[in-house]
DOFIKOL-124245 format. One record per residue (C-alpha): residue number from 1; x negated, y negated, z negated; residue in three letters. Coordinates in steps of 0.2 Angstrom, whole numbers. Example, Ala and Ser with C-alpha at 12.3 -4.5 7.8 and 13.67 -1.06 7.14 Angstrom:
% DOFIKOL-124245
+-----+-------+-------+-------+-----+
|   i |     X |     Y |     Z |  aa |
+-----+-------+-------+-------+-----+
|   1 |   -62 |    22 |   -39 | Ala |
|   2 |   -68 |     5 |   -36 | Ser |
+-----+-------+-------+-------+-----+
END
This chain:
% DOFIKOL-124245
+-----+-------+-------+-------+-----+
|   i |     X |     Y |     Z |  aa |
+-----+-------+-------+-------+-----+
|   1 |  -587 |  -639 | -1065 | Unk |
|   2 |  -582 |  -631 | -1081 | Unk |
|   3 |  -601 |  -630 | -1083 | Unk |
|   4 |  -608 |  -645 | -1085 | Unk |
|   5 |  -605 |  -652 | -1100 | Unk |
|   6 |  -609 |  -635 | -1109 | Unk |
|   7 |  -626 |  -639 | -1098 | Unk |
|   8 |  -629 |  -652 | -1104 | Unk |
|   9 |  -628 |  -649 | -1120 | Unk |
|  10 |  -643 |  -634 | -1118 | Unk |
|  11 |  -654 |  -649 | -1110 | Unk |
|  12 |  -651 |  -665 | -1122 | Unk |
|  13 |  -652 |  -648 | -1137 | Unk |
|  14 |  -672 |  -644 | -1129 | Unk |
|  15 |  -678 |  -661 | -1128 | Unk |
|  16 |  -674 |  -663 | -1147 | Unk |
|  17 |  -682 |  -644 | -1150 | Unk |
|  18 |  -695 |  -651 | -1140 | Unk |
|  19 |  -700 |  -665 | -1152 | Unk |
|  20 |  -696 |  -656 | -1169 | Unk |
|  21 |  -708 |  -653 | -1183 | Unk |
|  22 |  -703 |  -638 | -1196 | Unk |
|  23 |  -697 |  -641 | -1214 | Unk |
|  24 |  -707 |  -648 | -1227 | Unk |
|  25 |  -697 |  -646 | -1239 | Unk |
|  26 |  -696 |  -625 | -1239 | Unk |
|  27 |  -700 |  -613 | -1250 | Unk |
|  28 |  -713 |  -599 | -1242 | Unk |
|  29 |  -700 |  -584 | -1240 | Unk |
|  30 |  -706 |  -566 | -1240 | Unk |
|  31 |  -697 |  -553 | -1248 | Unk |
|  32 |  -679 |  -553 | -1241 | Unk |
|  33 |  -667 |  -542 | -1254 | Unk |
|  34 |  -651 |  -551 | -1259 | Unk |
|  35 |  -642 |  -568 | -1258 | Unk |
|  36 |  -646 |  -575 | -1273 | Unk |
|  37 |  -662 |  -579 | -1265 | Unk |
|  38 |  -653 |  -593 | -1254 | Unk |
|  39 |  -648 |  -610 | -1258 | Unk |
|  40 |  -638 |  -624 | -1250 | Unk |
|  41 |  -655 |  -632 | -1240 | Unk |
|  42 |  -660 |  -613 | -1235 | Unk |
|  43 |  -642 |  -607 | -1228 | Unk |
|  44 |  -644 |  -627 | -1219 | Unk |
|  45 |  -662 |  -625 | -1212 | Unk |
|  46 |  -659 |  -606 | -1205 | Unk |
|  47 |  -645 |  -611 | -1198 | Unk |
|  48 |  -655 |  -626 | -1187 | Unk |
|  49 |  -667 |  -615 | -1183 | Unk |
|  50 |  -657 |  -600 | -1176 | Unk |
|  51 |  -650 |  -614 | -1167 | Unk |
|  52 |  -664 |  -618 | -1161 | Unk |
|  53 |  -668 |  -601 | -1155 | Unk |
|  54 |  -651 |  -599 | -1148 | Unk |
|  55 |  -656 |  -613 | -1136 | Unk |
|  56 |  -674 |  -609 | -1130 | Unk |
|  57 |  -668 |  -592 | -1124 | Unk |
|  58 |  -655 |  -601 | -1115 | Unk |
|  59 |  -669 |  -602 | -1099 | Unk |
|  60 |  -684 |  -590 | -1094 | Unk |
|  61 |  -696 |  -603 | -1098 | Unk |
|  62 |  -693 |  -601 | -1116 | Unk |
|  63 |  -690 |  -583 | -1119 | Unk |
|  64 |  -708 |  -581 | -1113 | Unk |
|  65 |  -711 |  -596 | -1126 | Unk |
|  66 |  -703 |  -583 | -1139 | Unk |
|  67 |  -713 |  -569 | -1134 | Unk |
|  68 |  -727 |  -575 | -1135 | Unk |
|  69 |  -721 |  -581 | -1157 | Unk |
|  70 |  -725 |  -567 | -1165 | Unk |
|  71 |  -734 |  -554 | -1152 | Unk |
|  72 |  -746 |  -552 | -1164 | Unk |
|  73 |  -734 |  -540 | -1177 | Unk |
|  74 |  -725 |  -526 | -1179 | Unk |
|  75 |  -711 |  -520 | -1186 | Unk |
|  76 |  -704 |  -506 | -1198 | Unk |
|  77 |  -687 |  -502 | -1192 | Unk |
|  78 |  -681 |  -490 | -1209 | Unk |
|  79 |  -663 |  -487 | -1206 | Unk |
|  80 |  -659 |  -469 | -1214 | Unk |
|  81 |  -640 |  -472 | -1214 | Unk |
|  82 |  -629 |  -474 | -1198 | Unk |
|  83 |  -629 |  -491 | -1190 | Unk |
|  84 |  -625 |  -501 | -1173 | Unk |
|  85 |  -629 |  -520 | -1176 | Unk |
|  86 |  -638 |  -520 | -1189 | Unk |
|  87 |  -651 |  -508 | -1179 | Unk |
|  88 |  -648 |  -517 | -1162 | Unk |
|  89 |  -649 |  -535 | -1168 | Unk |
|  90 |  -663 |  -533 | -1177 | Unk |
|  91 |  -673 |  -521 | -1164 | Unk |
|  92 |  -667 |  -533 | -1152 | Unk |
|  93 |  -674 |  -548 | -1162 | Unk |
|  94 |  -688 |  -541 | -1163 | Unk |
|  95 |  -692 |  -541 | -1146 | Unk |
|  96 |  -687 |  -558 | -1143 | Unk |
|  97 |  -702 |  -564 | -1152 | Unk |
|  98 |  -713 |  -551 | -1146 | Unk |
|  99 |  -715 |  -539 | -1161 | Unk |
| 100 |  -717 |  -522 | -1157 | Unk |
| 101 |  -704 |  -508 | -1167 | Unk |
| 102 |  -706 |  -493 | -1173 | Unk |
| 103 |  -690 |  -484 | -1180 | Unk |
| 104 |  -684 |  -467 | -1192 | Unk |
| 105 |  -667 |  -469 | -1192 | Unk |
| 106 |  -664 |  -449 | -1199 | Unk |
| 107 |  -675 |  -446 | -1215 | Unk |
| 108 |  -678 |  -426 | -1209 | Unk |
| 109 |  -689 |  -432 | -1197 | Unk |
| 110 |  -701 |  -439 | -1211 | Unk |
| 111 |  -710 |  -431 | -1223 | Unk |
| 112 |  -698 |  -433 | -1234 | Unk |
| 113 |  -692 |  -417 | -1232 | Unk |
| 114 |  -709 |  -410 | -1237 | Unk |
| 115 |  -708 |  -417 | -1254 | Unk |
| 116 |  -717 |  -433 | -1249 | Unk |
| 117 |  -710 |  -448 | -1260 | Unk |
| 118 |  -700 |  -463 | -1255 | Unk |
| 119 |  -712 |  -473 | -1263 | Unk |
| 120 |  -728 |  -462 | -1252 | Unk |
| 121 |  -718 |  -466 | -1235 | Unk |
| 122 |  -713 |  -484 | -1237 | Unk |
| 123 |  -733 |  -485 | -1242 | Unk |
| 124 |  -736 |  -477 | -1226 | Unk |
| 125 |  -728 |  -488 | -1216 | Unk |
| 126 |  -735 |  -500 | -1225 | Unk |
| 127 |  -753 |  -496 | -1218 | Unk |
| 128 |  -746 |  -499 | -1199 | Unk |
| 129 |  -736 |  -513 | -1195 | Unk |
| 130 |  -732 |  -532 | -1203 | Unk |
| 131 |  -714 |  -530 | -1210 | Unk |
| 132 |  -704 |  -518 | -1217 | Unk |
| 133 |  -684 |  -520 | -1213 | Unk |
| 134 |  -672 |  -506 | -1223 | Unk |
| 135 |  -656 |  -501 | -1222 | Unk |
| 136 |  -652 |  -485 | -1235 | Unk |
| 137 |  -635 |  -477 | -1245 | Unk |
| 138 |  -645 |  -479 | -1261 | Unk |
| 139 |  -644 |  -496 | -1270 | Unk |
| 140 |  -660 |  -505 | -1277 | Unk |
| 141 |  -669 |  -498 | -1263 | Unk |
| 142 |  -677 |  -515 | -1257 | Unk |
| 143 |  -680 |  -521 | -1271 | Unk |
| 144 |  -688 |  -506 | -1278 | Unk |
| 145 |  -698 |  -504 | -1259 | Unk |
| 146 |  -703 |  -525 | -1264 | Unk |
| 147 |  -711 |  -519 | -1279 | Unk |
| 148 |  -721 |  -507 | -1274 | Unk |
| 149 |  -726 |  -519 | -1262 | Unk |
| 150 |  -732 |  -531 | -1277 | Unk |
| 151 |  -744 |  -517 | -1282 | Unk |
| 152 |  -753 |  -517 | -1268 | Unk |
| 153 |  -770 |  -525 | -1261 | Unk |
| 154 |  -761 |  -526 | -1244 | Unk |
| 155 |  -741 |  -532 | -1246 | Unk |
| 156 |  -730 |  -534 | -1234 | Unk |
| 157 |  -713 |  -540 | -1233 | Unk |
| 158 |  -696 |  -530 | -1235 | Unk |
| 159 |  -679 |  -534 | -1227 | Unk |
| 160 |  -662 |  -527 | -1232 | Unk |
| 161 |  -653 |  -522 | -1223 | Unk |
| 162 |  -639 |  -516 | -1233 | Unk |
| 163 |  -642 |  -508 | -1249 | Unk |
| 164 |  -627 |  -493 | -1253 | Unk |
| 165 |  -610 |  -502 | -1256 | Unk |
| 166 |  -620 |  -517 | -1265 | Unk |
| 167 |  -626 |  -530 | -1253 | Unk |
| 168 |  -630 |  -537 | -1237 | Unk |
| 169 |  -640 |  -551 | -1237 | Unk |
| 170 |  -644 |  -553 | -1217 | Unk |
| 171 |  -626 |  -552 | -1213 | Unk |
| 172 |  -622 |  -564 | -1224 | Unk |
| 173 |  -634 |  -576 | -1218 | Unk |
| 174 |  -626 |  -572 | -1199 | Unk |
| 175 |  -610 |  -574 | -1206 | Unk |
| 176 |  -614 |  -591 | -1215 | Unk |
| 177 |  -618 |  -595 | -1197 | Unk |
| 178 |  -604 |  -591 | -1185 | Unk |
| 179 |  -593 |  -597 | -1201 | Unk |
| 180 |  -602 |  -617 | -1201 | Unk |
| 181 |  -603 |  -616 | -1181 | Unk |
| 182 |  -583 |  -612 | -1181 | Unk |
| 183 |  -578 |  -627 | -1193 | Unk |
| 184 |  -591 |  -638 | -1187 | Unk |
| 185 |  -576 |  -649 | -1177 | Unk |
| 186 |  -568 |  -647 | -1193 | Unk |
| 187 |  -584 |  -653 | -1208 | Unk |
| 188 |  -592 |  -634 | -1209 | Unk |
| 189 |  -589 |  -622 | -1222 | Unk |
| 190 |  -586 |  -637 | -1236 | Unk |
| 191 |  -570 |  -640 | -1242 | Unk |
| 192 |  -561 |  -625 | -1233 | Unk |
| 193 |  -550 |  -610 | -1241 | Unk |
| 194 |  -559 |  -594 | -1237 | Unk |
| 195 |  -551 |  -577 | -1234 | Unk |
| 196 |  -558 |  -560 | -1238 | Unk |
| 197 |  -547 |  -546 | -1234 | Unk |
| 198 |  -550 |  -526 | -1236 | Unk |
| 199 |  -562 |  -515 | -1244 | Unk |
| 200 |  -567 |  -527 | -1256 | Unk |
| 201 |  -575 |  -516 | -1270 | Unk |
| 202 |  -583 |  -507 | -1260 | Unk |
| 203 |  -588 |  -517 | -1245 | Unk |
| 204 |  -605 |  -528 | -1246 | Unk |
| 205 |  -603 |  -538 | -1233 | Unk |
| 206 |  -588 |  -546 | -1243 | Unk |
| 207 |  -598 |  -545 | -1258 | Unk |
| 208 |  -612 |  -554 | -1253 | Unk |
| 209 |  -604 |  -568 | -1241 | Unk |
| 210 |  -594 |  -571 | -1256 | Unk |
| 211 |  -609 |  -575 | -1267 | Unk |
| 212 |  -615 |  -586 | -1257 | Unk |
| 213 |  -598 |  -599 | -1258 | Unk |
| 214 |  -607 |  -608 | -1272 | Unk |
| 215 |  -615 |  -615 | -1261 | Unk |
| 216 |  -604 |  -628 | -1253 | Unk |
| 217 |  -593 |  -641 | -1259 | Unk |
| 218 |  -573 |  -639 | -1262 | Unk |
| 219 |  -570 |  -620 | -1257 | Unk |
| 220 |  -559 |  -609 | -1263 | Unk |
| 221 |  -559 |  -591 | -1258 | Unk |
| 222 |  -543 |  -580 | -1258 | Unk |
| 223 |  -546 |  -561 | -1261 | Unk |
| 224 |  -533 |  -551 | -1252 | Unk |
| 225 |  -534 |  -531 | -1256 | Unk |
| 226 |  -524 |  -517 | -1264 | Unk |
| 227 |  -528 |  -514 | -1281 | Unk |
| 228 |  -539 |  -499 | -1280 | Unk |
| 229 |  -552 |  -509 | -1269 | Unk |
| 230 |  -553 |  -526 | -1278 | Unk |
| 231 |  -566 |  -537 | -1278 | Unk |
| 232 |  -582 |  -530 | -1291 | Unk |
| 233 |  -580 |  -539 | -1309 | Unk |
| 234 |  -600 |  -546 | -1305 | Unk |
| 235 |  -593 |  -555 | -1288 | Unk |
| 236 |  -579 |  -562 | -1301 | Unk |
| 237 |  -590 |  -568 | -1316 | Unk |
| 238 |  -603 |  -575 | -1302 | Unk |
| 239 |  -588 |  -588 | -1294 | Unk |
| 240 |  -583 |  -589 | -1310 | Unk |
| 241 |  -602 |  -596 | -1321 | Unk |
| 242 |  -602 |  -609 | -1302 | Unk |
| 243 |  -586 |  -615 | -1303 | Unk |
| 244 |  -578 |  -606 | -1286 | Unk |
| 245 |  -558 |  -606 | -1288 | Unk |
| 246 |  -553 |  -591 | -1281 | Unk |
| 247 |  -538 |  -580 | -1280 | Unk |
| 248 |  -532 |  -561 | -1278 | Unk |
| 249 |  -516 |  -555 | -1271 | Unk |
| 250 |  -510 |  -538 | -1262 | Unk |
| 251 |  -500 |  -548 | -1252 | Unk |
| 252 |  -506 |  -556 | -1235 | Unk |
| 253 |  -489 |  -567 | -1232 | Unk |
| 254 |  -492 |  -574 | -1245 | Unk |
| 255 |  -509 |  -583 | -1242 | Unk |
| 256 |  -514 |  -581 | -1225 | Unk |
| 257 |  -505 |  -599 | -1219 | Unk |
| 258 |  -516 |  -609 | -1231 | Unk |
| 259 |  -534 |  -600 | -1226 | Unk |
| 260 |  -546 |  -610 | -1212 | Unk |
| 261 |  -555 |  -590 | -1213 | Unk |
| 262 |  -550 |  -575 | -1214 | Unk |
| 263 |  -565 |  -561 | -1217 | Unk |
| 264 |  -558 |  -543 | -1213 | Unk |
| 265 |  -566 |  -527 | -1217 | Unk |
| 266 |  -564 |  -508 | -1215 | Unk |
| 267 |  -557 |  -497 | -1228 | Unk |
| 268 |  -575 |  -488 | -1234 | Unk |
| 269 |  -569 |  -471 | -1234 | Unk |
| 270 |  -586 |  -463 | -1233 | Unk |
| 271 |  -587 |  -470 | -1250 | Unk |
| 272 |  -572 |  -459 | -1255 | Unk |
| 273 |  -574 |  -446 | -1271 | Unk |
| 274 |  -554 |  -440 | -1269 | Unk |
| 275 |  -548 |  -446 | -1254 | Unk |
| 276 |  -544 |  -463 | -1263 | Unk |
| 277 |  -542 |  -472 | -1244 | Unk |
| 278 |  -528 |  -459 | -1238 | Unk |
| 279 |  -516 |  -467 | -1252 | Unk |
| 280 |  -517 |  -484 | -1243 | Unk |
| 281 |  -502 |  -493 | -1233 | Unk |
| 282 |  -514 |  -501 | -1221 | Unk |
| 283 |  -498 |  -511 | -1213 | Unk |
| 284 |  -501 |  -522 | -1227 | Unk |
| 285 |  -520 |  -526 | -1224 | Unk |
| 286 |  -521 |  -528 | -1204 | Unk |
| 287 |  -521 |  -541 | -1192 | Unk |
| 288 |  -511 |  -541 | -1175 | Unk |
| 289 |  -501 |  -552 | -1166 | Unk |
| 290 |  -489 |  -553 | -1181 | Unk |
| 291 |  -499 |  -560 | -1192 | Unk |
| 292 |  -507 |  -574 | -1178 | Unk |
| 293 |  -491 |  -585 | -1177 | Unk |
| 294 |  -492 |  -586 | -1198 | Unk |
| 295 |  -514 |  -594 | -1193 | Unk |
| 296 |  -518 |  -611 | -1194 | Unk |
| 297 |  -519 |  -615 | -1174 | Unk |
| 298 |  -539 |  -620 | -1178 | Unk |
| 299 |  -542 |  -604 | -1188 | Unk |
| 300 |  -555 |  -591 | -1187 | Unk |
| 301 |  -554 |  -573 | -1188 | Unk |
| 302 |  -570 |  -562 | -1193 | Unk |
| 303 |  -573 |  -545 | -1196 | Unk |
| 304 |  -594 |  -537 | -1198 | Unk |
| 305 |  -587 |  -522 | -1188 | Unk |
| 306 |  -586 |  -506 | -1186 | Unk |
| 307 |  -566 |  -511 | -1188 | Unk |
| 308 |  -551 |  -497 | -1190 | Unk |
| 309 |  -533 |  -502 | -1189 | Unk |
| 310 |  -534 |  -518 | -1198 | Unk |
| 311 |  -540 |  -527 | -1184 | Unk |
| 312 |  -527 |  -522 | -1169 | Unk |
| 313 |  -540 |  -528 | -1152 | Unk |
| 314 |  -525 |  -538 | -1145 | Unk |
| 315 |  -530 |  -551 | -1156 | Unk |
| 316 |  -547 |  -550 | -1148 | Unk |
| 317 |  -542 |  -563 | -1132 | Unk |
| 318 |  -535 |  -576 | -1146 | Unk |
| 319 |  -548 |  -592 | -1146 | Unk |
| 320 |  -548 |  -589 | -1165 | Unk |
| 321 |  -555 |  -571 | -1164 | Unk |
| 322 |  -573 |  -576 | -1169 | Unk |
| 323 |  -581 |  -558 | -1171 | Unk |
| 324 |  -587 |  -553 | -1156 | Unk |
| 325 |  -597 |  -569 | -1156 | Unk |
| 326 |  -601 |  -564 | -1177 | Unk |
| 327 |  -611 |  -549 | -1168 | Unk |
| 328 |  -619 |  -559 | -1156 | Unk |
| 329 |  -625 |  -575 | -1170 | Unk |
| 330 |  -632 |  -557 | -1180 | Unk |
| 331 |  -648 |  -557 | -1166 | Unk |
| 332 |  -650 |  -578 | -1166 | Unk |
| 333 |  -651 |  -577 | -1183 | Unk |
| 334 |  -661 |  -563 | -1189 | Unk |
| 335 |  -674 |  -570 | -1178 | Unk |
| 336 |  -673 |  -584 | -1182 | Unk |
| 337 |  -677 |  -573 | -1201 | Unk |
| 338 |  -693 |  -566 | -1194 | Unk |
| 339 |  -701 |  -583 | -1186 | Unk |
| 340 |  -699 |  -590 | -1207 | Unk |
| 341 |  -704 |  -574 | -1215 | Unk |
| 342 |  -720 |  -574 | -1203 | Unk |
| 343 |  -721 |  -595 | -1207 | Unk |
| 344 |  -718 |  -598 | -1189 | Unk |
| 345 |  -709 |  -613 | -1187 | Unk |
| 346 |  -723 |  -623 | -1185 | Unk |
| 347 |  -728 |  -612 | -1169 | Unk |
| 348 |  -711 |  -611 | -1165 | Unk |
| 349 |  -709 |  -631 | -1162 | Unk |
| 350 |  -727 |  -632 | -1152 | Unk |
| 351 |  -721 |  -619 | -1141 | Unk |
| 352 |  -709 |  -628 | -1135 | Unk |
| 353 |  -719 |  -646 | -1130 | Unk |
+-----+-------+-------+-------+-----+
END
């Protein structure tokens, strides 16, 4: 009995999709490299497309339609930085759409160990596939690959799946989708106070999400971080340029009651130079049952994962905890992204008829 309204909602949504046409006012997306590429229209359209793909996948018939959508395409997953969620979500997003995948997850298994340049490796990949999805510890690597693609006879799209300590644009997309859905009963992201807590100077997920706040009305950001890991000046300059108000604090208790959402991140000790992370009192930047009592009843708790002590497992059962849903949303948003990159929205809605 309790499932009936949800089933009715799916049926209604499927009927809407059957008669839908793709938006005509969007620019063609080719490379996806940086959150600065996204405007509000693009973000709204991607959220809508993501929900449509999720809805179609609810039934065997819809899954079959999706499997045919990009069955003629091939993807290279070039992930030389360790990854669980981003790799699996992209891999499964490809499978949802029928895309065949190849992968390299360790440069020691490629000809780079023989001295092959990264540029030559990328050019080699482009001979066999239709899109390269790449994640690497080196800042700016995706941009270099995209520049190379623009100079060859058969360029293919480059998707930045994480670049050094710098940017993670597809994570920002799924985070926006999660925030919009989780706050939909209150009008979405517009007008909300968004907290970002943890290692903000080296955490590319929070940096990327902060870039996107310029697309929403009357948003205020609260940065909560140890002094050693405060948000970078480049992000603060960007917010100031676009008139986005922000405050910064080292004390979560001062601001937690005002937050409509809090984006928790881990301390990224892998980037330490001299054991900086060991000097941080993490208890001041942690969400546990104690902090839950101070949060708004309809606040949203997010985390890009993997987590450490900054997010206690006891929080998992709280209805405000959205990070496991956030994780799954990544697969659907990335399926929508691939659909958009291959300009297949018209085919998607035709298949649904």
